[in-house]
Each structure stands twice: as C-alpha cells, then as structure tokens.
C-alpha positions as CSV (number, residue, x, y, z in Angstrom):
1,M,0.0,0.0,0.0
2,D,2.8,2.4,0.8
3,K,4.4,1.7,-2.6
4,I,1.1,2.7,-4.4
5,K,0.8,5.9,-2.3
6,K,4.4,6.8,-3.0
7,R,3.9,6.1,-6.7
8,N,0.7,8.2,-6.8
9,I,2.4,11.1,-5.0
10,L,5.4,10.9,-7.3
11,L,3.1,10.8,-10.4
12,S,1.1,13.8,-9.1
13,I,4.3,15.7,-8.5
14,I,5.6,14.9,-12.0
15,I,2.2,16.0,-13.6
16,I,2.3,19.3,-11.6
17,L,5.9,19.9,-12.7
18,I,5.0,19.3,-16.3
19,I,2.0,21.7,-16.1
20,A,4.2,24.3,-14.4
21,I,7.0,24.0,-16.9
22,T,4.5,24.1,-19.8
23,A,2.9,27.3,-18.4
24,L,6.3,28.9,-17.9
25,I,7.3,28.1,-21.5
26,L,4.0,29.5,-22.8
27,C,4.5,32.7,-20.7
28,M,8.1,33.1,-22.0
29,I,6.9,32.7,-25.6
30,T,4.1,35.2,-25.1
31,L,6.4,37.8,-23.5
32,S,9.0,37.3,-26.2
33,S,6.5,37.8,-29.0
34,A,5.1,40.9,-27.3
35,K,8.6,42.3,-27.0
36,L,9.3,41.6,-30.6
37,S,6.1,43.4,-31.6
38,V,7.1,46.5,-29.6
39,E,10.6,46.4,-31.1
40,N,9.1,46.1,-34.7
41,K,6.9,49.1,-34.1
42,K,10.0,51.1,-32.9
43,E,12.0,50.0,-35.9
44,K,9.4,51.4,-38.4
45,N,11.2,54.4,-39.8
46,L,9.1,56.4,-42.3
47,S,10.6,59.2,-44.3
48,A,9.2,62.7,-44.2
49,N,8.8,62.4,-47.9
50,Y,6.8,59.2,-47.6
51,I,4.4,60.8,-45.2
52,A,4.0,64.1,-47.1
53,S,3.6,62.4,-50.5
54,S,1.1,59.9,-49.0
55,V,-1.0,62.8,-47.6
56,V,-0.9,64.6,-51.0
57,T,-2.0,61.3,-52.7
58,K,-4.8,60.5,-50.2
59,M,-6.1,64.1,-50.5
60,N,-5.9,64.0,-54.3
61,Y,-4.2,67.3,-54.3
62,Q,-3.4,68.5,-57.8
63,N,-0.7,70.8,-59.1
64,L,1.7,70.4,-56.1
65,S,5.4,70.5,-56.7
66,E,7.9,68.9,-54.4
67,I,10.5,71.2,-52.9
68,T,13.9,69.7,-52.5
69,S,15.0,69.2,-49.0
70,E,17.9,71.7,-49.6
71,N,15.3,74.4,-50.6
72,I,12.9,74.0,-47.7
73,S,15.1,76.4,-45.8
74,K,13.9,79.1,-48.2
75,Y,10.5,78.6,-46.7
76,Y,11.1,77.6,-43.1
77,E,13.9,79.0,-40.9
78,I,14.6,75.9,-38.8
79,P,17.7,75.9,-36.6
80,D,20.4,73.3,-37.2
81,G,19.9,70.0,-35.3
82,V,16.1,70.4,-34.9
83,I,15.1,68.1,-37.7
84,E,16.7,65.1,-39.4
85,D,14.4,64.9,-42.4
86,A,11.9,67.1,-44.2
87,S,9.6,67.1,-47.2
88,M,7.5,69.8,-48.7
89,Y,4.9,70.1,-51.5
90,V,3.6,73.5,-52.6
91,S,1.1,74.5,-55.2
92,S,2.5,75.3,-58.6
93,R,-0.5,77.6,-59.3
94,S,0.0,81.2,-58.2
95,E,-3.6,81.5,-57.1
96,S,-3.3,78.7,-54.6
97,C,-1.5,78.5,-51.3
98,T,-2.0,74.7,-50.8
99,E,1.0,73.2,-49.0
100,V,1.9,70.0,-47.2
101,A,5.2,69.9,-45.2
102,C,6.4,67.1,-43.0
103,F,9.3,67.3,-40.6
104,K,11.0,64.5,-38.6
105,L,12.4,65.8,-35.3
106,T,15.8,64.8,-34.1
107,D,14.6,64.8,-30.5
108,A,11.3,65.3,-28.7
109,N,12.9,68.3,-26.9
110,K,13.3,70.1,-30.2
111,E,9.5,70.3,-30.8
112,D,9.1,73.8,-29.4
113,E,11.9,75.2,-31.7
114,L,10.2,73.6,-34.7
115,M,6.8,74.9,-33.7
116,K,8.2,78.4,-33.4
117,S,9.7,78.1,-37.0
118,I,6.3,76.9,-38.3
119,S,4.5,79.7,-36.5
120,D,6.8,82.3,-37.9
121,Y,6.4,80.9,-41.4
122,I,2.6,80.9,-41.2
123,N,2.5,84.4,-39.8
124,T,4.7,85.7,-42.6
125,K,2.5,83.9,-45.1
126,L,-0.6,85.5,-43.5
127,N,0.9,88.9,-43.7
128,T,1.7,88.4,-47.4
129,Y,-1.8,87.3,-48.4
130,K,-3.7,89.6,-46.0
131,N,-4.7,92.0,-48.7
132,V,-4.1,89.8,-51.7
133,S,-6.7,87.0,-51.6
134,D,-9.4,86.5,-49.0
135,K,-9.8,82.8,-49.9
136,E,-6.1,82.0,-49.6
137,Y,-5.8,84.2,-46.5
138,K,-8.6,82.1,-44.9
139,N,-6.9,78.9,-45.9
140,I,-3.6,80.0,-44.4
141,N,-5.4,81.2,-41.3
142,N,-7.0,77.7,-41.0
143,S,-3.7,75.9,-41.5
144,K,-3.2,72.8,-39.3
145,T,-0.1,71.5,-37.6
146,K,0.0,68.1,-35.9
147,E,2.8,66.2,-34.1
148,Y,3.0,62.5,-33.9
149,Y,6.5,62.1,-32.6
150,P,8.9,62.1,-34.3
151,Y,6.8,63.6,-37.2
152,V,5.3,67.0,-37.5
153,I,3.0,67.9,-40.4
154,V,1.9,71.3,-41.6
155,V,-1.1,71.6,-44.0
156,I,-2.4,74.7,-45.6
157,S,-5.5,74.0,-47.7
158,S,-9.2,74.4,-47.7
159,D,-9.5,71.0,-46.2
160,S,-6.7,71.0,-43.6
161,D,-8.7,68.9,-41.1
162,A,-9.2,66.1,-43.6
163,A,-5.5,66.2,-44.5
164,I,-4.6,65.9,-40.8
165,S,-6.9,62.9,-40.6
166,A,-5.0,61.4,-43.6
167,F,-1.7,62.0,-41.8
168,D,-3.1,60.3,-38.7
169,S,-4.1,57.2,-40.7
170,I,-0.7,57.1,-42.4
171,V,1.4,57.2,-39.3
172,N,-1.0,54.9,-37.3
173,S,-1.1,52.3,-40.0
174,N,2.7,52.2,-40.2
175,S,3.5,52.2,-36.5
C-alpha cells in the first residue's frame, strides 16, 4: 500500500511539474512575441517624404510640386539640429497656397523650436496674403499642424482637417 501511495504522489508531482513547466514556457513565448512586436513598431522608420507624398495622394491634391530638402530652408527657418528629415509640397499655381510639409524631429525636446519656426512661417504667409486673396488668407489662417513624434506635419489648404486625418491614418497604420 505504501508503494502505491508513493507512486501516486510521485506521479502527481511529475504531472504538476509538467504543467508548471509548460505554463512557464508559454509565458516566455508570449512575452517574447510581445517584446518583438514592440521592437518592430519602434523600428518602423518612415521618411518625411513618404508621409508628405502619401497625404498629397490621399487628399488627391493636384498641381503640387515637391520642394527639394535643400530648398525647404527658403520657406522655413529651422535651426540646425532640430530636424533630421523634411519634405514639402507647394502649389504650382499662383492663385493657390495649398502646401503640405512634413518634418522629422531629431529629438522630442526640439519640438518647441520647430513649432516656433512653423508659427513664424505661417505668420509671414498670413501677412503676405492679407490684402491679396481673401480665400487664400482664410486657408492660411485655418492651417493645421500636428505632431506624432517624431513627425510634425503642416497643412495649408481648404480641407486641412481632412489632411490631418489622412496624416493620422498614415502614421498609425505604419506604427
């Protein structure tokens, strides 16, 4: 009788150990895959041009010309070290102020410097169009800026809110 009890106890201990080891292995696999998923999200590295051109395409903006990254400084006065990448599209029609610009910050602490540059640019543009075109002045006044670190987008158009929504869907689907 003692042998049967000992064997049953030993068998019970072995079964409990197998269940515990299996649970531990499953937990490790789950945590490992969750960590991989987080790392993959961090590794996604979209270019400013990809985001800006995707917004232009989603919004079906016509007659926009891409400004080379070297020439963006003719529009925005951004201090050195604030951004690592930039892309800008402007209307090629003189009667339109439609623009899409995307900037990639070098560091979250640089956002205020970039926002000041954007504000200065928008204010200059407002002053330029104040007595020129009521429609374009209104579009500039209703421009939208949105940050989704490390990206900041600026949209000047009659449908800036929709363009910001397009930006949101682009960065959220790729993060």
